[in-house]
VOPAGU-2260 file (C-alpha; in pm, 1 decimal, decimal comma):
REM VOPAGU-2260
SITE   aa  ch    i         X         Y         Z
SITE  UNK   A    0   -3028,9     476,6   -2682,3
SITE  UNK   A    1   -2751,3     433,0   -2935,0
SITE  UNK   A    2   -2780,8     584,9   -3279,0
SITE  UNK   A    3   -2837,7     367,2   -3582,3
SITE  UNK   A    4   -2525,1     253,3   -3767,5
SITE  UNK   A    5   -2309,8     321,3   -3463,3
SITE  UNK   A    6   -2085,2      46,7   -3326,4
SITE  UNK   A    7   -1795,6      -7,1   -3088,5
SITE  UNK   A    8   -1444,5     -70,9   -3214,3
SITE  UNK   A    9   -1112,5    -170,3   -3063,8
SITE  UNK   A   10    -838,3      25,5   -3242,3
SITE  UNK   A   11    -474,9     -61,0   -3184,7
SITE  UNK   A   12    -121,4     -45,5   -3314,8
SITE  UNK   A   13     131,1    -324,6   -3273,1
SITE  UNK   A   14     437,8    -274,4   -3056,6
SITE  UNK   A   15     618,9    -568,7   -3215,4
SITE  UNK   A   16     682,3    -363,9   -3527,6
SITE  UNK   A   17     670,7      -5,1   -3399,7
SITE  UNK   A   18     977,6     169,0   -3255,2
SITE  UNK   A   19     938,1     354,6   -2926,5
SITE  UNK   A   20     677,8     630,2   -2966,4
SITE  UNK   A   21     680,9     800,0   -2627,7
SITE  UNK   A   22    1028,9     832,2   -2481,5
SITE  UNK   A   23     970,3    1082,8   -2201,7
SITE  UNK   A   24     697,3    1258,0   -2008,3
SITE  UNK   A   25     654,7    1543,0   -2255,0
SITE  UNK   A   26     598,7    1288,7   -2534,9
SITE  UNK   A   27     321,3    1122,7   -2336,0
SITE  UNK   A   28     162,5    1459,8   -2257,8
SITE  UNK   A   29     154,6    1540,0   -2629,6
SITE  UNK   A   30      10,1    1194,7   -2700,0
SITE  UNK   A   31    -264,5    1244,0   -2441,8
SITE  UNK   A   32    -358,2    1585,2   -2580,2
SITE  UNK   A   33    -352,9    1444,6   -2932,6
SITE  UNK   A   34    -629,9    1205,1   -2827,2
SITE  UNK   A   35    -842,2    1504,0   -2725,1
SITE  UNK   A   36    -770,2    1682,7   -3053,9
SITE  UNK   A   37    -857,3    1376,8   -3263,0
SITE  UNK   A   38   -1182,9    1327,9   -3073,0
SITE  UNK   A   39   -1276,3    1688,2   -3147,6
SITE  UNK   A   40   -1189,4    1631,6   -3513,8
SITE  UNK   A   41   -1394,3    1312,0   -3556,6
SITE  UNK   A   42   -1743,9    1192,1   -3470,6
SITE  UNK   A   43   -1651,0     926,8   -3216,9
SITE  UNK   A   44   -1678,7     881,8   -2843,9
SITE  UNK   A   45   -1385,2     740,8   -2650,4
SITE  UNK   A   46   -1477,6     472,6   -2396,5
SITE  UNK   A   47   -1120,6     377,6   -2302,1
SITE  UNK   A   48    -764,1     426,6   -2414,6
SITE  UNK   A   49    -408,5     350,1   -2308,7
SITE  UNK   A   50     -81,8     485,9   -2442,7
SITE  UNK   A   51     211,1     247,6   -2397,2
SITE  UNK   A   52     563,4     344,4   -2495,7
SITE  UNK   A   53     548,2     163,1   -2831,1
SITE  UNK   A   54     177,7     109,0   -2902,9
SITE  UNK   A   55    -169,2     243,5   -2830,4
SITE  UNK   A   56    -518,1     105,6   -2766,7
SITE  UNK   A   57    -857,0     274,0   -2803,8
SITE  UNK   A   58   -1214,4     159,1   -2753,0
SITE  UNK   A   59   -1441,1     395,4   -2943,6
SITE  UNK   A   60   -1808,3     437,3   -3029,4
SITE  UNK   A   61   -1891,2     556,1   -3380,9
SITE  UNK   A   62   -1950,1     432,1   -3732,1
SITE  UNK   A   63   -1666,5     246,5   -3900,9
SITE  UNK   A   64   -1565,9     536,8   -4125,6
SITE  UNK   A   65   -1535,4     778,5   -3832,4
SITE  UNK   A   66   -1350,4     520,9   -3622,9
SITE  UNK   A   67   -1102,0     472,6   -3905,3
SITE  UNK   A   68   -1075,3     847,3   -3949,6
SITE  UNK   A   69   -1001,7     887,2   -3578,0
SITE  UNK   A   70    -708,6     645,1   -3566,4
SITE  UNK   A   71    -564,0     785,4   -3890,6
SITE  UNK   A   72    -589,5    1137,9   -3754,0
SITE  UNK   A   73    -424,8    1035,3   -3429,8
SITE  UNK   A   74    -137,0     863,4   -3610,8
SITE  UNK   A   75     -97,7    1167,4   -3834,7
SITE  UNK   A   76     -67,5    1398,5   -3533,6
SITE  UNK   A   77     201,0    1183,0   -3374,6
SITE  UNK   A   78     389,9    1129,5   -3699,8
SITE  UNK   A   79     386,6    1501,0   -3772,8
SITE  UNK   A   80     502,2    1594,4   -3422,3
SITE  UNK   A   81     773,9    1330,3   -3385,1
SITE  UNK   A   82     877,2    1343,8   -3752,0
SITE  UNK   A   83     844,3     973,4   -3831,3
SITE  UNK   A   84     585,8     745,0   -3988,1
SITE  UNK   A   85     372,8     484,5   -3811,3
SITE  UNK   A   86     443,1     124,1   -3902,0
SITE  UNK   A   87     109,0      -8,8   -4027,1
SITE  UNK   A   88     195,0    -377,9   -3989,4
SITE  UNK   A   89      -7,5    -535,4   -3709,6
SITE  UNK   A   90    -237,4    -235,5   -3660,1
SITE  UNK   A   91    -607,0    -307,8   -3664,3
SITE  UNK   A   92    -970,1    -215,2   -3603,7
SITE  UNK   A   93   -1207,0    -481,4   -3471,4
SITE  UNK   A   94   -1576,9    -440,5   -3407,8
SITE  UNK   A   95   -1705,7    -522,7   -3059,7
SITE  UNK   A   96   -2041,8    -696,6   -3022,8
SITE  UNK   A   97   -2251,4    -676,9   -2705,9
SITE  UNK   A   98   -2203,5    -516,9   -2365,8
SITE  UNK   A   99   -2012,3    -814,2   -2222,6
SITE  UNK   A  100   -1749,0    -804,5   -2495,3
SITE  UNK   A  101   -1737,6    -426,0   -2465,7
SITE  UNK   A  102   -1641,4    -461,1   -2098,9
SITE  UNK   A  103   -1380,5    -722,4   -2189,4
SITE  UNK   A  104   -1232,2    -492,1   -2455,9
SITE  UNK   A  105   -1219,1    -196,6   -2216,1
SITE  UNK   A  106   -1051,1    -410,5   -1951,6
SITE  UNK   A  107    -801,1    -545,8   -2204,1
SITE  UNK   A  108    -718,4    -192,7   -2315,2
SITE  UNK   A  109    -672,7     -56,3   -1962,6
SITE  UNK   A  110    -488,1    -358,5   -1820,7
SITE  UNK   A  111    -187,8    -320,6   -2052,4
SITE  UNK   A  112      46,2    -136,3   -1812,6
SITE  UNK   A  113     -65,6    -352,1   -1518,9
SITE  UNK   A  114      -0,9    -677,5   -1705,2
SITE  UNK   A  115     337,4    -543,5   -1815,0
SITE  UNK   A  116     430,0    -497,3   -1447,8
SITE  UNK   A  117     455,6    -118,4   -1470,9
SITE  UNK   A  118     195,5     -30,3   -1205,3
SITE  UNK   A  119      30,5    -215,2    -912,8
SITE  UNK   A  120    -316,3    -110,3   -1026,7
SITE  UNK   A  121    -447,6     -28,5   -1377,4
SITE  UNK   A  122    -591,7     299,0   -1247,7
SITE  UNK   A  123    -249,9     416,1   -1132,7
SITE  UNK   A  124    -121,2     446,0   -1488,0
SITE  UNK   A  125    -139,6     812,4   -1578,7
SITE  UNK   A  126    -129,6     776,1   -1957,0
SITE  UNK   A  127    -472,2     616,8   -1990,0
SITE  UNK   A  128    -837,5     679,6   -1910,4
SITE  UNK   A  129    -852,6     413,3   -1636,3
SITE  UNK   A  130    -838,9     643,2   -1333,5
SITE  UNK   A  131   -1119,4     870,6   -1443,6
SITE  UNK   A  132   -1406,4     634,7   -1358,4
SITE  UNK   A  133   -1585,9     612,3   -1025,3
SITE  UNK   A  134   -1358,2     881,8    -876,4
SITE  UNK   A  135   -1104,8     623,0    -769,8
SITE  UNK   A  136    -883,4     716,0    -471,9
SITE  UNK   A  137    -594,3     937,0    -575,0
SITE  UNK   A  138    -709,4     964,9    -935,9
SITE  UNK   A  139    -963,5    1247,0    -927,3
SITE  UNK   A  140    -682,5    1500,3    -971,2
SITE  UNK   A  141    -848,5    1717,0    -702,3
SITE  UNK   A  142    -512,6    1801,8    -553,6
SITE  UNK   A  143    -363,6    1911,8    -880,8
SITE  UNK   A  144    -355,4    2273,1    -985,3
SITE  UNK   A  145    -610,7    2268,0   -1264,3
SITE  UNK   A  146    -693,9    2546,5   -1505,4
SITE  UNK   A  147    -958,6    2597,8   -1769,4
SITE  UNK   A  148    -855,4    2635,2   -2132,6
SITE  UNK   A  149   -1071,3    2948,6   -2138,6
SITE  UNK   A  150    -828,2    3118,8   -1901,1
SITE  UNK   A  151    -563,1    3121,8   -2173,5
SITE  UNK   A  152    -532,9    3359,8   -2463,8
SITE  UNK   A  153    -522,3    3225,4   -2818,8
SITE  UNK   A  154    -143,4    3244,5   -2844,6
SITE  UNK   A  155     -98,2    3079,6   -2506,1
SITE  UNK   A  156    -325,0    2792,2   -2607,6
SITE  UNK   A  157    -141,7    2732,5   -2934,2
SITE  UNK   A  158     194,5    2737,8   -2760,8
SITE  UNK   A  159      91,6    2510,3   -2474,7
SITE  UNK   A  160    -109,2    2252,3   -2671,3
SITE  UNK   A  161      92,7    2274,9   -2993,8
SITE  UNK   A  162    -214,2    2307,6   -3214,7
SITE  UNK   A  163    -427,8    2569,8   -3384,0
SITE  UNK   A  164    -737,9    2356,9   -3336,4
SITE  UNK   A  165   -1021,8    2508,9   -3137,0
SITE  UNK   A  166   -1046,5    2358,9   -2787,7
SITE  UNK   A  167   -1358,2    2392,3   -2567,9
SITE  UNK   A  168   -1303,3    2659,9   -2306,5
SITE  UNK   A  169   -1431,8    2442,4   -2024,1
SITE  UNK   A  170   -1165,7    2174,7   -2079,7
SITE  UNK   A  171    -934,5    2139,1   -1778,6
SITE  UNK   A  172    -559,1    2090,9   -1792,3
SITE  UNK   A  173    -295,6    2028,3   -1526,9
SITE  UNK   A  174      41,4    2180,5   -1448,0
SITE  UNK   A  175     205,9    1962,9   -1717,1
SITE  UNK   A  176     -24,5    2110,5   -1981,2
SITE  UNK   A  177    -216,5    1784,8   -2017,1
SITE  UNK   A  178    -590,3    1801,3   -2083,3
SITE  UNK   A  179    -774,1    1574,8   -1840,4
SITE  UNK   A  180    -917,8    1262,1   -2007,9
SITE  UNK   A  181   -1245,5    1320,0   -1822,4
SITE  UNK   A  182   -1301,0    1616,8   -2056,7
SITE  UNK   A  183   -1324,9    1399,6   -2367,8
SITE  UNK   A  184   -1381,2    1039,4   -2253,6
SITE  UNK   A  185   -1739,2     911,7   -2214,3
SITE  UNK   A  186   -1692,9     857,2   -1840,0
SITE  UNK   A  187   -2066,3     856,7   -1757,5
SITE  UNK   A  188   -2132,2     592,4   -2024,9
SITE  UNK   A  189   -1850,0     372,9   -1897,5
SITE  UNK   A  190   -1978,3     400,1   -1540,8
SITE  UNK   A  191   -2327,1     302,1   -1654,6
SITE  UNK   A  192   -2182,2       5,7   -1841,2
SITE  UNK   A  193   -2000,3    -129,6   -1533,3
SITE  UNK   A  194   -2271,4     -17,5   -1286,8
SITE  UNK   A  195   -2038,8      24,5    -988,5
SITE  UNK   A  196   -1677,1      45,5    -885,8
SITE  UNK   A  197   -1668,0    -314,8    -766,8
SITE  UNK   A  198   -1770,9    -446,4   -1106,9
SITE  UNK   A  199   -1522,7    -212,8   -1276,3
SITE  UNK   A  200   -1244,0    -346,9   -1054,6
SITE  UNK   A  201   -1357,1    -703,1   -1120,9
SITE  UNK   A  202   -1300,6    -663,2   -1493,8
SITE  UNK   A  203    -977,6    -465,7   -1456,2
SITE  UNK   A  204    -826,6    -746,8   -1250,0
SITE  UNK   A  205    -968,3   -1025,5   -1460,9
SITE  UNK   A  206    -725,6   -1200,8   -1692,5
SITE  UNK   A  207    -896,3   -1112,7   -2018,6
SITE  UNK   A  208    -592,5   -1124,6   -2245,3
SITE  UNK   A  209    -678,4   -1469,1   -2382,1
SITE  UNK   A  210   -1034,7   -1359,7   -2455,7
SITE  UNK   A  211    -941,3   -1092,2   -2709,3
SITE  UNK   A  212    -875,7   -1284,2   -3033,2
SITE  UNK   A  213    -499,0   -1247,2   -2991,3
SITE  UNK   A  214    -471,4    -918,4   -3177,3
SITE  UNK   A  215    -141,3    -745,9   -3112,2
SITE  UNK   A  216     -65,5   -1031,1   -2875,5
SITE  UNK   A  217     303,5    -945,2   -2882,8
SITE  UNK   A  218     236,0    -609,7   -2721,2
SITE  UNK   A  219     175,9    -745,7   -2374,9
SITE  UNK   A  220     347,4   -1019,4   -2187,7
SITE  UNK   A  221     203,3   -1171,8   -1872,7
SITE  UNK   A  222     467,9   -1046,3   -1633,8
SITE  UNK   A  223     540,8   -1147,1   -1277,8
SITE  UNK   A  224     515,9    -840,4   -1060,7
SITE  UNK   A  225     820,0    -732,8    -865,1
SITE  UNK   A  226     810,3    -736,8    -484,6
SITE  UNK   A  227     812,9    -356,4    -478,4
SITE  UNK   A  228     506,4    -337,7    -702,1
SITE  UNK   A  229     326,3    -593,9    -486,0
SITE  UNK   A  230     413,8    -399,9    -168,7
SITE  UNK   A  231     269,2     -86,2    -325,7
SITE  UNK   A  232     -43,1    -284,8    -405,8
SITE  UNK   A  233     -72,4    -394,6     -41,1
SITE  UNK   A  234     -46,4     -36,4      82,1
SITE  UNK   A  235    -303,6      73,6    -172,3
SITE  UNK   A  236    -548,6    -195,1     -60,0
SITE  UNK   A  237    -499,4     -92,7     300,4
SITE  UNK   A  238    -579,4     267,5     213,4
SITE  UNK   A  239    -868,6     194,2     -23,1
SITE  UNK   A  240   -1054,2     -18,9     231,7
SITE  UNK   A  241   -1009,3     220,5     520,9
SITE  UNK   A  242    -794,1     -20,4     716,4
SITE  UNK   A  243    -523,1      95,6     951,4
SITE  UNK   A  244    -222,4     209,5     756,5
SITE  UNK   A  245      25,3     -26,8     923,6
SITE  UNK   A  246      17,6    -388,8     816,1
SITE  UNK   A  247     155,9    -502,2    1153,6
SITE  UNK   A  248    -154,9    -363,9    1328,9
SITE  UNK   A  249    -401,4    -580,6    1134,2
SITE  UNK   A  250    -586,4    -857,2    1314,2
SITE  UNK   A  251    -543,8   -1215,8    1188,7
SITE  UNK   A  252    -884,5   -1199,1    1016,7
SITE  UNK   A  253    -795,2    -868,6     850,1
SITE  UNK   A  254    -465,4   -1014,0     727,8
SITE  UNK   A  255    -645,3   -1316,6     585,9
SITE  UNK   A  256    -887,0   -1086,6     402,8
SITE  UNK   A  257    -602,6    -879,9     265,2
SITE  UNK   A  258    -416,5   -1189,6     144,6
SITE  UNK   A  259    -730,0   -1314,8     -34,1
SITE  UNK   A  260    -761,5    -981,4    -215,0
SITE  UNK   A  261    -393,3    -991,3    -310,8
SITE  UNK   A  262    -431,4   -1341,0    -452,6
SITE  UNK   A  263    -736,0   -1233,7    -652,5
SITE  UNK   A  264    -595,3    -906,6    -785,1
SITE  UNK   A  265    -226,4    -984,2    -835,5
SITE  UNK   A  266    -195,6   -1366,5    -845,3
SITE  UNK   A  267     142,3   -1379,6    -666,0
SITE  UNK   A  268     315,2   -1710,3    -603,9
SITE  UNK   A  269     302,5   -1848,0    -249,3
SITE  UNK   A  270     674,3   -1782,3    -216,5
SITE  UNK   A  271     647,3   -1418,7    -327,3
SITE  UNK   A  272     344,1   -1358,3    -107,3
SITE  UNK   A  273     523,0   -1495,7     198,9
SITE  UNK   A  274     828,9   -1286,5     119,6
SITE  UNK   A  275     629,2    -964,5      82,7
SITE  UNK   A  276     417,1   -1029,1     392,7
SITE  UNK   A  277     733,7   -1096,5     590,2
SITE  UNK   A  278     899,5    -777,1     475,2
SITE  UNK   A  279     589,9    -569,4     556,8
SITE  UNK   A  280     565,1    -719,4     905,1
SITE  UNK   A  281     929,4    -639,0     974,2
SITE  UNK   A  282     950,2    -277,2     857,3
SITE  UNK   A  283     601,7    -129,1     895,5
């Protein structure tokens, strides 16, 4: 049961007015760890977040004062590290009402890199919380070399995470020095909200952009995916559903099923779909 006076909020900055924030991998790693530090500093729970190169999105649970404190603290950490000031124009905090609109807001937040044509699947974007739910294939980080923060001495922690803030010893980090989002995101709550992986996928591939009051609408354009991204999506679907790896080995019924899923998830044009299917049949 949720505590009295608590609410959900969508926090965001606007990429139309903000210069590039994260220019390289190390910038994104700092940005990811800064989320963890700000969560520890404020009384909020993170339900979803995405860091794009020039803007950020968060869906948080907390009272309005703590939600505002969280986004200010996060901006302060980035501004202090990168030695510039956030542009406040276009930034916002909007309350979310009801579980349906909460799912829409989470999907909107996590779909950003997918809609921008950067990845074939929202859960494949590493600078967000998308891949941490329902132990999605390839996103459980089980193959990474993970370490516990408690294995490091105080000086090592401060040097690696660039902060003097206390970090829970059971937090896990990877070989890049990035704390795993599953350590500080309310994964169990998100999974309860969506009930199962199928429902989670349904929302992540639903075109929800027009359902979110148009805030920061200039951040995301509805992009047509490149053929390479669509091919990667085909291979991912083949793997996720336990089909044979080679497209050319699929039966006609299996190909029809795959094409239906592609149409639902990626909305390619008939011309692009034919082109991609033809290329897969010729080289696989």
